[in-house]
All heavy atoms as a GROMACS GRO file, in nm:
protein
  571
    1MET      N    1 -16.766 -12.029 -14.746
    1MET     CA    2 -16.876 -11.935 -14.752
    1MET      C    3 -16.868 -11.858 -14.884
    1MET      O    4 -16.762 -11.824 -14.933
    1MET     CB    5 -16.867 -11.839 -14.634
    1MET     CG    6 -16.987 -11.747 -14.625
    1MET     SD    7 -16.974 -11.627 -14.494
    1MET     CE    8 -17.031 -11.723 -14.357
    2SER      N    9 -16.981 -11.829 -14.940
    2SER     CA   10 -16.989 -11.758 -15.068
    2SER      C   11 -16.947 -11.612 -15.052
    2SER      O   12 -16.961 -11.552 -14.946
    2SER     CB   13 -17.132 -11.766 -15.119
    2SER     OG   14 -17.146 -11.688 -15.235
    3ALA      N   15 -16.896 -11.556 -15.160
    3ALA     CA   16 -16.852 -11.416 -15.157
    3ALA      C   17 -16.971 -11.321 -15.142
    3ALA      O   18 -16.953 -11.206 -15.103
    3ALA     CB   19 -16.776 -11.382 -15.284
    4LEU      N   20 -17.090 -11.367 -15.170
    4LEU     CA   21 -17.207 -11.280 -15.157
    4LEU      C   22 -17.248 -11.260 -15.012
    4LEU      O   23 -17.309 -11.160 -14.978
    4LEU     CB   24 -17.325 -11.339 -15.236
    4LEU     CG   25 -17.306 -11.345 -15.387
    4LEU    CD1   26 -17.426 -11.414 -15.449
    4LEU    CD2   27 -17.289 -11.207 -15.444
    5PHE      N   28 -17.215 -11.356 -14.926
    5PHE     CA   29 -17.258 -11.349 -14.788
    5PHE      C   30 -17.148 -11.301 -14.694
    5PHE      O   31 -17.174 -11.272 -14.578
    5PHE     CB   32 -17.309 -11.485 -14.742
    5PHE     CG   33 -17.425 -11.533 -14.824
    5PHE    CD1   34 -17.415 -11.647 -14.900
    5PHE    CD2   35 -17.544 -11.462 -14.826
    5PHE    CE1   36 -17.521 -11.691 -14.976
    5PHE    CE2   37 -17.650 -11.505 -14.903
    5PHE     CZ   38 -17.639 -11.619 -14.977
    6ASN      N   39 -17.027 -11.295 -14.741
    6ASN     CA   40 -16.915 -11.248 -14.661
    6ASN      C   41 -16.874 -11.111 -14.714
    6ASN      O   42 -16.831 -11.098 -14.830
    6ASN     CB   43 -16.799 -11.348 -14.672
    6ASN     CG   44 -16.687 -11.316 -14.579
    6ASN    OD1   45 -16.684 -11.211 -14.515
    6ASN    ND2   46 -16.591 -11.406 -14.570
    7PHE      N   47 -16.886 -11.009 -14.633
    7PHE     CA   48 -16.863 -10.871 -14.678
    7PHE      C   49 -16.720 -10.849 -14.726
    7PHE      O   50 -16.697 -10.784 -14.828
    7PHE     CB   51 -16.898 -10.773 -14.566
    7PHE     CG   52 -16.889 -10.630 -14.609
    7PHE    CD1   53 -16.979 -10.577 -14.700
    7PHE    CD2   54 -16.791 -10.548 -14.559
    7PHE    CE1   55 -16.971 -10.446 -14.740
    7PHE    CE2   56 -16.782 -10.415 -14.598
    7PHE     CZ   57 -16.872 -10.365 -14.689
    8LYS      N   58 -16.624 -10.906 -14.656
    8LYS     CA   59 -16.483 -10.890 -14.694
    8LYS      C   60 -16.458 -10.953 -14.832
    8LYS      O   61 -16.390 -10.895 -14.916
    8LYS     CB   62 -16.394 -10.953 -14.589
    8LYS     CG   63 -16.248 -10.934 -14.611
    8LYS     CD   64 -16.169 -10.994 -14.496
    8LYS     CE   65 -16.022 -10.984 -14.521
    8LYS     NZ   66 -15.944 -11.047 -14.414
    9SER      N   67 -16.513 -11.069 -14.854
    9SER     CA   68 -16.496 -11.135 -14.984
    9SER      C   69 -16.568 -11.060 -15.094
    9SER      O   70 -16.518 -11.052 -15.208
    9SER     CB   71 -16.549 -11.278 -14.977
    9SER     OG   72 -16.475 -11.353 -14.885
   10LEU      N   73 -16.683 -11.004 -15.064
   10LEU     CA   74 -16.755 -10.924 -15.163
   10LEU      C   75 -16.674 -10.802 -15.204
   10LEU      O   76 -16.665 -10.769 -15.323
   10LEU     CB   77 -16.891 -10.882 -15.108
   10LEU     CG   78 -16.978 -10.797 -15.199
   10LEU    CD1   79 -17.020 -10.877 -15.322
   10LEU    CD2   80 -17.100 -10.748 -15.125
   11LEU      N   81 -16.611 -10.736 -15.107
   11LEU     CA   82 -16.525 -10.621 -15.139
   11LEU      C   83 -16.406 -10.663 -15.226
   11LEU      O   84 -16.368 -10.591 -15.318
   11LEU     CB   85 -16.475 -10.555 -15.012
   11LEU     CG   86 -16.574 -10.468 -14.938
   11LEU    CD1   87 -16.511 -10.413 -14.811
   11LEU    CD2   88 -16.622 -10.354 -15.025
   12GLN      N   89 -16.349 -10.780 -15.197
   12GLN     CA   90 -16.238 -10.828 -15.278
   12GLN      C   91 -16.281 -10.853 -15.422
   12GLN      O   92 -16.210 -10.817 -15.516
   12GLN     CB   93 -16.181 -10.957 -15.220
   12GLN     CG   94 -16.093 -10.936 -15.101
   12GLN     CD   95 -16.039 -11.067 -15.048
   12GLN    OE1   96 -16.104 -11.170 -15.055
   12GLN    NE2   97 -15.919 -11.061 -14.994
   13VAL      N   98 -16.396 -10.914 -15.440
   13VAL     CA   99 -16.446 -10.942 -15.574
   13VAL      C  100 -16.472 -10.812 -15.650
   13VAL      O  101 -16.435 -10.798 -15.767
   13VAL     CB  102 -16.574 -11.030 -15.567
   13VAL    CG1  103 -16.644 -11.036 -15.701
   13VAL    CG2  104 -16.540 -11.168 -15.517
   14ILE      N  105 -16.532 -10.715 -15.584
   14ILE     CA  106 -16.560 -10.586 -15.650
   14ILE      C  107 -16.429 -10.515 -15.687
   14ILE      O  108 -16.416 -10.463 -15.798
   14ILE     CB  109 -16.649 -10.498 -15.560
   14ILE    CG1  110 -16.789 -10.559 -15.551
   14ILE    CG2  111 -16.655 -10.355 -15.611
   14ILE    CD1  112 -16.878 -10.493 -15.450
   15LEU      N  113 -16.332 -10.514 -15.597
   15LEU     CA  114 -16.203 -10.451 -15.627
   15LEU      C  115 -16.131 -10.522 -15.741
   15LEU      O  116 -16.074 -10.456 -15.830
   15LEU     CB  117 -16.114 -10.449 -15.503
   15LEU     CG  118 -16.138 -10.336 -15.406
   15LEU    CD1  119 -16.054 -10.357 -15.280
   15LEU    CD2  120 -16.107 -10.204 -15.468
   16LEU      N  121 -16.135 -10.653 -15.743
   16LEU     CA  122 -16.071 -10.726 -15.852
   16LEU      C  123 -16.141 -10.700 -15.985
   16LEU      O  124 -16.075 -10.689 -16.089
   16LEU     CB  125 -16.068 -10.875 -15.822
   16LEU     CG  126 -15.963 -10.920 -15.721
   16LEU    CD1  127 -15.982 -11.066 -15.684
   16LEU    CD2  128 -15.824 -10.898 -15.776
   17LEU      N  129 -16.273 -10.692 -15.983
   17LEU     CA  130 -16.346 -10.661 -16.106
   17LEU      C  131 -16.312 -10.521 -16.158
   17LEU      O  132 -16.291 -10.501 -16.278
   17LEU     CB  133 -16.496 -10.672 -16.083
   17LEU     CG  134 -16.555 -10.812 -16.097
   17LEU    CD1  135 -16.700 -10.813 -16.053
   17LEU    CD2  136 -16.543 -10.861 -16.239
   18ILE      N  137 -16.306 -10.424 -16.067
   18ILE     CA  138 -16.272 -10.288 -16.107
   18ILE      C  139 -16.131 -10.282 -16.166
   18ILE      O  140 -16.109 -10.225 -16.273
   18ILE     CB  141 -16.287 -10.190 -15.988
   18ILE    CG1  142 -16.434 -10.171 -15.955
   18ILE    CG2  143 -16.221 -10.056 -16.019
   18ILE    CD1  144 -16.458 -10.092 -15.828
   19CYS      N  145 -16.036 -10.345 -16.099
   19CYS     CA  146 -15.897 -10.343 -16.148
   19CYS      C  147 -15.885 -10.418 -16.281
   19CYS      O  148 -15.815 -10.372 -16.372
   19CYS     CB  149 -15.805 -10.405 -16.045
   19CYS     SG  150 -15.790 -10.306 -15.896
   20SER      N  151 -15.952 -10.532 -16.293
   20SER     CA  152 -15.945 -10.609 -16.417
   20SER      C  153 -16.009 -10.534 -16.534
   20SER      O  154 -15.953 -10.530 -16.644
   20SER     CB  155 -16.014 -10.744 -16.399
   20SER     OG  156 -15.951 -10.819 -16.299
   21CYS      N  157 -16.124 -10.475 -16.510
   21CYS     CA  158 -16.192 -10.401 -16.617
   21CYS      C  159 -16.112 -10.279 -16.659
   21CYS      O  160 -16.105 -10.246 -16.778
   21CYS     CB  161 -16.332 -10.360 -16.573
   21CYS     SG  162 -16.446 -10.498 -16.560
   22THR      N  163 -16.049 -10.212 -16.564
   22THR     CA  164 -15.966 -10.096 -16.597
   22THR      C  165 -15.845 -10.137 -16.680
   22THR      O  166 -15.810 -10.070 -16.777
   22THR     CB  167 -15.920 -10.025 -16.468
   22THR    OG1  168 -16.035  -9.992 -16.391
   22THR    CG2  169 -15.841  -9.901 -16.498
   23TYR      N  170 -15.784 -10.248 -16.644
   23TYR     CA  171 -15.668 -10.297 -16.721
   23TYR      C  172 -15.710 -10.336 -16.862
   23TYR      O  173 -15.643 -10.300 -16.960
   23TYR     CB  174 -15.604 -10.416 -16.651
   23TYR     CG  175 -15.492 -10.477 -16.729
   23TYR    CD1  176 -15.369 -10.414 -16.735
   23TYR    CD2  177 -15.509 -10.594 -16.800
   23TYR    CE1  178 -15.265 -10.467 -16.809
   23TYR    CE2  179 -15.406 -10.649 -16.875
   23TYR     CZ  180 -15.284 -10.585 -16.878
   23TYR     OH  181 -15.183 -10.638 -16.952
   24ILE      N  182 -15.821 -10.409 -16.874
   24ILE     CA  183 -15.869 -10.450 -17.006
   24ILE      C  184 -15.903 -10.329 -17.091
   24ILE      O  185 -15.871 -10.323 -17.210
   24ILE     CB  186 -15.989 -10.545 -16.992
   24ILE    CG1  187 -15.943 -10.679 -16.936
   24ILE    CG2  188 -16.060 -10.565 -17.124
   24ILE    CD1  189 -16.054 -10.772 -16.897
   25HIS      N  190 -15.966 -10.229 -17.030
   25HIS     CA  191 -16.002 -10.109 -17.105
   25HIS      C  192 -15.879 -10.030 -17.149
   25HIS      O  193 -15.879  -9.967 -17.254
   25HIS     CB  194 -16.097 -10.022 -17.024
   25HIS     CG  195 -16.160  -9.912 -17.103
   25HIS    ND1  196 -16.112  -9.784 -17.099
   25HIS    CD2  197 -16.265  -9.912 -17.188
   25HIS    CE1  198 -16.185  -9.708 -17.178
   25HIS    NE2  199 -16.279  -9.784 -17.235
   26SER      N  200 -15.774 -10.032 -17.067
   26SER     CA  201 -15.653  -9.959 -17.107
   26SER      C  202 -15.578 -10.031 -17.219
   26SER      O  203 -15.514  -9.966 -17.301
   26SER     CB  204 -15.562  -9.938 -16.986
   26SER     OG  205 -15.507 -10.060 -16.944
   27GLN      N  206 -15.585 -10.164 -17.222
   27GLN     CA  207 -15.516 -10.240 -17.325
   27GLN      C  208 -15.596 -10.249 -17.456
   27GLN      O  209 -15.539 -10.237 -17.564
   27GLN     CB  210 -15.485 -10.382 -17.275
   27GLN     CG  211 -15.390 -10.385 -17.159
   27GLN     CD  212 -15.253 -10.331 -17.194
   27GLN    OE1  213 -15.198 -10.360 -17.300
   27GLN    NE2  214 -15.199 -10.248 -17.106
   28TRP      N  215 -15.726 -10.277 -17.443
   28TRP     CA  216 -15.814 -10.294 -17.559
   28TRP      C  217 -15.941 -10.212 -17.538
   28TRP      O  218 -16.045 -10.266 -17.499
   28TRP     CB  219 -15.851 -10.440 -17.577
   28TRP     CG  220 -15.733 -10.530 -17.590
   28TRP    CD1  221 -15.652 -10.542 -17.698
   28TRP    CD2  222 -15.682 -10.619 -17.491
   28TRP    NE1  223 -15.554 -10.633 -17.672
   28TRP    CE2  224 -15.570 -10.683 -17.546
   28TRP    CE3  225 -15.720 -10.652 -17.362
   28TRP    CZ2  226 -15.496 -10.776 -17.477
   28TRP    CZ3  227 -15.647 -10.745 -17.293
   28TRP    CH2  228 -15.536 -10.806 -17.350
   29PRO      N  229 -15.938 -10.082 -17.563
   29PRO     CA  230 -16.053  -9.995 -17.535
   29PRO      C  231 -16.179 -10.032 -17.612
   29PRO      O  232 -16.290 -10.022 -17.560
   29PRO     CB  233 -16.006  -9.856 -17.575
   29PRO     CG  234 -15.862  -9.864 -17.599
   29PRO     CD  235 -15.825 -10.007 -17.614
   30SER      N  236 -16.164 -10.080 -17.734
   30SER     CA  237 -16.282 -10.111 -17.814
   30SER      C  238 -16.358 -10.232 -17.761
   30SER      O  239 -16.478 -10.247 -17.787
   30SER     CB  240 -16.242 -10.137 -17.959
   30SER     OG  241 -16.158 -10.250 -17.968
   31LEU      N  242 -16.291 -10.317 -17.683
   31LEU     CA  243 -16.357 -10.436 -17.630
   31LEU      C  244 -16.470 -10.400 -17.534
   31LEU      O  245 -16.578 -10.458 -17.540
   31LEU     CB  246 -16.253 -10.524 -17.559
   31LEU     CG  247 -16.302 -10.660 -17.511
   31LEU    CD1  248 -16.339 -10.747 -17.630
   31LEU    CD2  249 -16.195 -10.727 -17.429
   32LEU      N  250 -16.447 -10.303 -17.447
   32LEU     CA  251 -16.551 -10.263 -17.351
   32LEU      C  252 -16.639 -10.151 -17.405
   32LEU      O  253 -16.754 -10.138 -17.364
   32LEU     CB  254 -16.489 -10.221 -17.219
   32LEU     CG  255 -16.427 -10.334 -17.136
   32LEU    CD1  256 -16.365 -10.277 -17.009
   32LEU    CD2  257 -16.528 -10.440 -17.102
   33ASP      N  258 -16.585 -10.069 -17.496
   33ASP     CA  259 -16.664  -9.956 -17.548
   33ASP      C  260 -16.782 -10.002 -17.631
   33ASP      O  261 -16.884  -9.933 -17.636
   33ASP     CB  262 -16.576  -9.863 -17.630
   33ASP     CG  263 -16.487  -9.778 -17.543
   33ASP    OD1  264 -16.518  -9.763 -17.423
   33ASP    OD2  265 -16.386  -9.725 -17.594
   34ARG      N  266 -16.771 -10.117 -17.694
   34ARG     CA  267 -16.884 -10.162 -17.777
   34ARG      C  268 -17.003 -10.208 -17.693
   34ARG      O  269 -17.113 -10.219 -17.742
   34ARG     CB  270 -16.840 -10.271 -17.873
   34ARG     CG  271 -16.820 -10.406 -17.809
   34ARG     CD  272 -16.786 -10.510 -17.910
   34ARG     NE  273 -16.642 -10.512 -17.928
   34ARG     CZ  274 -16.574 -10.617 -17.965
   34ARG    NH1  275 -16.635 -10.729 -17.991
   34ARG    NH2  276 -16.444 -10.613 -17.976
   35TYR      N  277 -16.981 -10.236 -17.563
   35TYR     CA  278 -17.090 -10.280 -17.475
   35TYR      C  279 -17.136 -10.168 -17.382
   35TYR      O  280 -17.198 -10.195 -17.279
   35TYR     CB  281 -17.045 -10.400 -17.391
   35TYR     CG  282 -17.012 -10.520 -17.474
   35TYR    CD1  283 -16.884 -10.572 -17.476
   35TYR    CD2  284 -17.108 -10.581 -17.552
   35TYR    CE1  285 -16.852 -10.683 -17.553
   35TYR    CE2  286 -17.079 -10.691 -17.629
   35TYR     CZ  287 -16.950 -10.741 -17.629
   35TYR     OH  288 -16.920 -10.850 -17.704
   36ARG      N  289 -17.107 -10.046 -17.415
   36ARG     CA  290 -17.140  -9.932 -17.329
   36ARG      C  291 -17.289  -9.920 -17.301
   36ARG      O  292 -17.328  -9.887 -17.189
   36ARG     CB  293 -17.090  -9.803 -17.394
   36ARG     CG  294 -17.114  -9.682 -17.311
   36ARG     CD  295 -17.071  -9.557 -17.379
   36ARG     NE  296 -16.929  -9.564 -17.414
   36ARG     CZ  297 -16.864  -9.467 -17.473
   36ARG    NH1  298 -16.926  -9.358 -17.507
   36ARG    NH2  299 -16.736  -9.479 -17.501
   37ASP      N  300 -17.372  -9.950 -17.397
   37ASP     CA  301 -17.518  -9.933 -17.382
   37ASP      C  302 -17.594 -10.066 -17.388
   37ASP      O  303 -17.708 -10.070 -17.430
   37ASP     CB  304 -17.571  -9.840 -17.492
   37ASP     CG  305 -17.507  -9.704 -17.485
   37ASP    OD1  306 -17.484  -9.656 -17.373
   37ASP    OD2  307 -17.479  -9.645 -17.591
   38HIS      N  308 -17.532 -10.176 -17.347
   38HIS     CA  309 -17.594 -10.307 -17.360
   38HIS      C  310 -17.625 -10.370 -17.225
   38HIS      O  311 -17.573 -10.476 -17.190
   38HIS     CB  312 -17.505 -10.401 -17.440
   38HIS     CG  313 -17.500 -10.369 -17.585
   38HIS    ND1  314 -17.400 -10.292 -17.639
   38HIS    CD2  315 -17.582 -10.402 -17.686
   38HIS    CE1  316 -17.422 -10.280 -17.769
   38HIS    NE2  317 -17.532 -10.345 -17.800
   39GLY      N  318 -17.709 -10.310 -17.147
   39GLY     CA  319 -17.762 -10.369 -17.025
   39GLY      C  320 -17.658 -10.421 -16.927
   39GLY      O  321 -17.580 -10.346 -16.871
   40VAL      N  322 -17.656 -10.552 -16.908
   40VAL     CA  323 -17.571 -10.615 -16.807
   40VAL      C  324 -17.423 -10.597 -16.839
   40VAL      O  325 -17.342 -10.573 -16.750
   40VAL     CB  326 -17.606 -10.765 -16.796
   40VAL    CG1  327 -17.514 -10.835 -16.699
   40VAL    CG2  328 -17.751 -10.782 -16.752
   41LEU      N  329 -17.387 -10.606 -16.966
   41LEU     CA  330 -17.246 -10.592 -17.004
   41LEU      C  331 -17.193 -10.451 -16.986
   41LEU      O  332 -17.072 -10.430 -16.980
   41LEU     CB  333 -17.226 -10.638 -17.149
   41LEU     CG  334 -17.249 -10.787 -17.174
   41LEU    CD1  335 -17.235 -10.817 -17.321
   41LEU    CD2  336 -17.153 -10.870 -17.093
   42SER      N  337 -17.283 -10.354 -16.976
   42SER     CA  338 -17.236 -10.217 -16.952
   42SER      C  339 -17.179 -10.200 -16.812
   42SER      O  340 -17.107 -10.104 -16.787
   42SER     CB  341 -17.350 -10.118 -16.975
   42SER     OG  342 -17.449 -10.131 -16.875
   43ALA      N  343 -17.207 -10.293 -16.723
   43ALA     CA  344 -17.151 -10.287 -16.587
   43ALA      C  345 -16.998 -10.296 -16.591
   43ALA      O  346 -16.931 -10.231 -16.512
   43ALA     CB  347 -17.208 -10.398 -16.500
   44PHE      N  348 -16.945 -10.375 -16.684
   44PHE     CA  349 -16.800 -10.386 -16.695
   44PHE      C  350 -16.739 -10.255 -16.745
   44PHE      O  351 -16.632 -10.214 -16.699
   44PHE     CB  352 -16.762 -10.502 -16.789
   44PHE     CG  353 -16.807 -10.635 -16.737
   44PHE    CD1  354 -16.903 -10.708 -16.805
   44PHE    CD2  355 -16.754 -10.686 -16.621
   44PHE    CE1  356 -16.945 -10.830 -16.757
   44PHE    CE2  357 -16.795 -10.808 -16.572
   44PHE     CZ  358 -16.891 -10.881 -16.641
   45TRP      N  359 -16.807 -10.187 -16.838
   45TRP     CA  360 -16.760 -10.057 -16.885
   45TRP      C  361 -16.764  -9.956 -16.770
   45TRP      O  362 -16.672  -9.875 -16.754
   45TRP     CB  363 -16.846 -10.009 -17.002
   45TRP     CG  364 -16.803  -9.878 -17.055
   45TRP    CD1  365 -16.701  -9.854 -17.141
   45TRP    CD2  366 -16.860  -9.750 -17.024
   45TRP    NE1  367 -16.692  -9.719 -17.166
   45TRP    CE2  368 -16.787  -9.653 -17.096
   45TRP    CE3  369 -16.966  -9.710 -16.944
   45TRP    CZ2  370 -16.818  -9.518 -17.088
   45TRP    CZ3  371 -16.995  -9.575 -16.937
   45TRP    CH2  372 -16.921  -9.481 -17.008
   46LYS      N  373 -16.869  -9.962 -16.690
   46LYS     CA  374 -16.882  -9.869 -16.578
   46LYS      C  375 -16.775  -9.894 -16.473
   46LYS      O  376 -16.722  -9.800 -16.413
   46LYS     CB  377 -17.021  -9.882 -16.516
   46LYS     CG  378 -17.130  -9.828 -16.606
   46LYS     CD  379 -17.266  -9.852 -16.549
   46LYS     CE  380 -17.372  -9.809 -16.650
   46LYS     NZ  381 -17.507  -9.844 -16.609
   47MET      N  382 -16.741 -10.021 -16.448
   47MET     CA  383 -16.633 -10.052 -16.354
   47MET      C  384 -16.500 -10.000 -16.405
   47MET      O  385 -16.417  -9.954 -16.327
   47MET     CB  386 -16.626 -10.202 -16.330
   47MET     CG  387 -16.736 -10.255 -16.244
   47MET     SD  388 -16.710 -10.429 -16.214
   47MET     CE  389 -16.878 -10.482 -16.206
   48ALA      N  390 -16.479 -10.007 -16.536
   48ALA     CA  391 -16.356  -9.953 -16.594
   48ALA      C  392 -16.350  -9.802 -16.576
   48ALA      O  393 -16.244  -9.746 -16.547
   48ALA     CB  394 -16.347  -9.989 -16.742
   49ARG      N  395 -16.462  -9.734 -16.591
   49ARG     CA  396 -16.467  -9.589 -16.570
   49ARG      C  397 -16.438  -9.552 -16.424
   49ARG      O  398 -16.368  -9.456 -16.396
   49ARG     CB  399 -16.602  -9.532 -16.612
   49ARG     CG  400 -16.632  -9.548 -16.758
   49ARG     CD  401 -16.526  -9.488 -16.844
   49ARG     NE  402 -16.547  -9.346 -16.859
   49ARG     CZ  403 -16.465  -9.266 -16.921
   49ARG    NH1  404 -16.357  -9.313 -16.974
   49ARG    NH2  405 -16.492  -9.139 -16.930
   50VAL      N  406 -16.492  -9.630 -16.332
   50VAL     CA  407 -16.465  -9.606 -16.190
   50VAL      C  408 -16.316  -9.623 -16.163
   50VAL      O  409 -16.254  -9.543 -16.093
   50VAL     CB  410 -16.549  -9.700 -16.101
   50VAL    CG1  411 -16.501  -9.699 -15.958
   50VAL    CG2  412 -16.695  -9.662 -16.108
   51GLY      N  413 -16.258  -9.728 -16.218
   51GLY     CA  414 -16.115  -9.752 -16.200
   51GLY      C  415 -16.028  -9.643 -16.259
   51GLY      O  416 -15.923  -9.608 -16.204
   52GLU      N  417 -16.070  -9.587 -16.373
   52GLU     CA  418 -15.993  -9.480 -16.436
   52GLU      C  419 -16.005  -9.349 -16.358
   52GLU      O  420 -15.907  -9.278 -16.340
   52GLU     CB  421 -16.041  -9.457 -16.579
   52GLU     CG  422 -16.007  -9.568 -16.673
   52GLU     CD  423 -16.077  -9.554 -16.806
   52GLU    OE1  424 -16.160  -9.464 -16.822
   52GLU    OE2  425 -16.049  -9.636 -16.894
   53ARG      N  426 -16.122  -9.317 -16.315
   53ARG     CA  427 -16.145  -9.186 -16.251
   53ARG      C  428 -16.106  -9.185 -16.105
   53ARG      O  429 -16.066  -9.081 -16.053
   53ARG     CB  430 -16.292  -9.147 -16.266
   53ARG     CG  431 -16.326  -9.120 -16.410
   53ARG     CD  432 -16.466  -9.075 -16.425
   53ARG     NE  433 -16.495  -9.052 -16.566
   53ARG     CZ  434 -16.607  -9.007 -16.611
   53ARG    NH1  435 -16.705  -8.980 -16.526
   53ARG    NH2  436 -16.626  -8.987 -16.739
   54ALA      N  437 -16.118  -9.296 -16.036
   54ALA     CA  438 -16.085  -9.302 -15.894
   54ALA      C  439 -15.960  -9.386 -15.872
   54ALA      O  440 -15.949  -9.458 -15.773
   54ALA     CB  441 -16.203  -9.359 -15.816
   55SER      N  442 -15.867  -9.378 -15.962
   55SER     CA  443 -15.749  -9.464 -15.961
   55SER      C  444 -15.670  -9.460 -15.829
   55SER      O  445 -15.635  -9.565 -15.777
   55SER     CB  446 -15.659  -9.430 -16.078
   55SER     OG  447 -15.548  -9.513 -16.082
   56PRO      N  448 -15.641  -9.345 -15.772
   56PRO     CA  449 -15.565  -9.346 -15.646
   56PRO      C  450 -15.641  -9.414 -15.532
   56PRO      O  451 -15.583  -9.488 -15.454
   56PRO     CB  452 -15.544  -9.198 -15.613
   56PRO     CG  453 -15.570  -9.124 -15.738
   56PRO     CD  454 -15.661  -9.208 -15.820
   57TYR      N  455 -15.771  -9.392 -15.527
   57TYR     CA  456 -15.851  -9.452 -15.421
   57TYR      C  457 -15.864  -9.603 -15.439
   57TYR      O  458 -15.860  -9.679 -15.343
   57TYR     CB  459 -15.989  -9.388 -15.415
   57TYR     CG  460 -15.984  -9.239 -15.389
   57TYR    CD1  461 -16.021  -9.149 -15.487
   57TYR    CD2  462 -15.937  -9.190 -15.269
   57TYR    CE1  463 -16.013  -9.013 -15.465
   57TYR    CE2  464 -15.928  -9.054 -15.245
   57TYR     CZ  465 -15.967  -8.966 -15.343
   57TYR     OH  466 -15.959  -8.832 -15.322
   58VAL      N  467 -15.878  -9.646 -15.562
   58VAL     CA  468 -15.888  -9.790 -15.591
   58VAL      C  469 -15.755  -9.857 -15.558
   58VAL      O  470 -15.753  -9.966 -15.500
   58VAL     CB  471 -15.929  -9.814 -15.738
   58VAL    CG1  472 -15.918  -9.960 -15.775
   58VAL    CG2  473 -16.070  -9.764 -15.762
   59SER      N  474 -15.644  -9.796 -15.593
   59SER     CA  475 -15.514  -9.857 -15.564
   59SER      C  476 -15.488  -9.863 -15.413
   59SER      O  477 -15.434  -9.962 -15.364
   59SER     CB  478 -15.402  -9.783 -15.635
   59SER     OG  479 -15.395  -9.650 -15.593
   60ILE      N  480 -15.527  -9.761 -15.341
   60ILE     CA  481 -15.513  -9.763 -15.195
   60ILE      C  482 -15.601  -9.873 -15.136
   60ILE      O  483 -15.558  -9.947 -15.046
   60ILE     CB  484 -15.546  -9.626 -15.134
   60ILE    CG1  485 -15.436  -9.527 -15.168
   60ILE    CG2  486 -15.565  -9.636 -14.983
   60ILE    CD1  487 -15.468  -9.384 -15.131
   61ALA      N  488 -15.722  -9.887 -15.188
   61ALA     CA  489 -15.812  -9.993 -15.140
   61ALA      C  490 -15.754 -10.131 -15.169
   61ALA      O  491 -15.765 -10.223 -15.087
   61ALA     CB  492 -15.950  -9.979 -15.202
   62CYS      N  493 -15.691 -10.148 -15.285
   62CYS     CA  494 -15.628 -10.277 -15.319
   62CYS      C  495 -15.512 -10.307 -15.224
   62CYS      O  496 -15.495 -10.421 -15.180
   62CYS     CB  497 -15.580 -10.277 -15.462
   62CYS     SG  498 -15.712 -10.291 -15.583
   63ILE      N  499 -15.432 -10.206 -15.194
   63ILE     CA  500 -15.320 -10.226 -15.101
   63ILE      C  501 -15.371 -10.261 -14.962
   63ILE      O  502 -15.320 -10.354 -14.897
   63ILE     CB  503 -15.230 -10.101 -15.099
   63ILE    CG1  504 -15.158 -10.086 -15.232
   63ILE    CG2  505 -15.131 -10.106 -14.983
   63ILE    CD1  506 -15.088  -9.955 -15.250
   64LEU      N  507 -15.472 -10.189 -14.915
   64LEU     CA  508 -15.528 -10.220 -14.784
   64LEU      C  509 -15.589 -10.360 -14.779
   64LEU      O  510 -15.576 -10.431 -14.679
   64LEU     CB  511 -15.633 -10.115 -14.745
   64LEU     CG  512 -15.579  -9.976 -14.715
   64LEU    CD1  513 -15.694  -9.879 -14.692
   64LEU    CD2  514 -15.486  -9.980 -14.596
   65MET      N  515 -15.655 -10.400 -14.887
   65MET     CA  516 -15.714 -10.533 -14.891
   65MET      C  517 -15.604 -10.640 -14.891
   65MET      O  518 -15.619 -10.744 -14.828
   65MET     CB  519 -15.803 -10.547 -15.015
   65MET     CG  520 -15.886 -10.671 -15.017
   65MET     SD  521 -16.004 -10.685 -14.881
   65MET     CE  522 -16.118 -10.557 -14.921
   66ALA      N  523 -15.493 -10.614 -14.960
   66ALA     CA  524 -15.382 -10.710 -14.961
   66ALA      C  525 -15.319 -10.723 -14.823
   66ALA      O  526 -15.288 -10.834 -14.778
   66ALA     CB  527 -15.277 -10.667 -15.063
   67VAL      N  528 -15.302 -10.612 -14.754
   67VAL     CA  529 -15.246 -10.614 -14.620
   67VAL      C  530 -15.340 -10.688 -14.524
   67VAL      O  531 -15.296 -10.771 -14.443
   67VAL     CB  532 -15.216 -10.471 -14.569
   67VAL    CG1  533 -15.184 -10.470 -14.422
   67VAL    CG2  534 -15.103 -10.410 -14.650
   68SER      N  535 -15.468 -10.663 -14.535
   68SER     CA  536 -15.562 -10.732 -14.447
   68SER      C  537 -15.569 -10.880 -14.479
   68SER      O  538 -15.592 -10.962 -14.390
   68SER     CB  539 -15.702 -10.669 -14.457
   68SER     OG  540 -15.764 -10.703 -14.579
   69GLN      N  541 -15.547 -10.918 -14.605
   69GLN     CA  542 -15.545 -11.059 -14.643
   69GLN      C  543 -15.422 -11.129 -14.584
   69GLN      O  544 -15.430 -11.244 -14.544
   69GLN     CB  545 -15.547 -11.071 -14.796
   69GLN     CG  546 -15.570 -11.209 -14.846
   69GLN     CD  547 -15.711 -11.256 -14.819
   69GLN    OE1  548 -15.802 -11.179 -14.799
   69GLN    NE2  549 -15.727 -11.385 -14.819
   70LEU      N  550 -15.309 -11.058 -14.579
   70LEU     CA  551 -15.188 -11.115 -14.521
   70LEU      C  552 -15.202 -11.133 -14.371
   70LEU      O  553 -15.142 -11.225 -14.313
   70LEU     CB  554 -15.068 -11.027 -14.553
   70LEU     CG  555 -15.021 -11.028 -14.698
   70LEU    CD1  556 -14.910 -10.925 -14.717
   70LEU    CD2  557 -14.974 -11.166 -14.739
   71ASN      N  558 -15.275 -11.045 -14.306
   71ASN     CA  559 -15.291 -11.052 -14.161
   71ASN      C  560 -15.388 -11.160 -14.117
   71ASN      O  561 -15.387 -11.200 -14.002
   71ASN     CB  562 -15.337 -10.917 -14.105
   71ASN     CG  563 -15.226 -10.814 -14.113
   71ASN    OD1  564 -15.109 -10.849 -14.115
   71ASN    ND2  565 -15.265 -10.689 -14.120
   72SER      N  566 -15.474 -11.206 -14.207
   72SER     CA  567 -15.572 -11.306 -14.164
   72SER      C  568 -15.531 -11.446 -14.199
   72SER      O  569 -15.428 -11.481 -14.235
   72SER     CB  570 -15.707 -11.279 -14.227
   72SER     OG  571 -15.699 -11.274 -14.367
   0.00000   0.00000   0.00000
């Protein structure tokens, strides 16, 4: 089943995107900063900002998702 139609898979994809964008932005800030105002690509910059500002909540969500993945 596609990740778009399965809610659990959709949450996993969103969490992985947020974590990946945050990591990329912390390592190479200019890579995402240059696309800040460029339509579709600005979504990656926004995900990095969410990951930076809501870091404890994102990490807790990642841990919970990993535990639920192990249980299924």
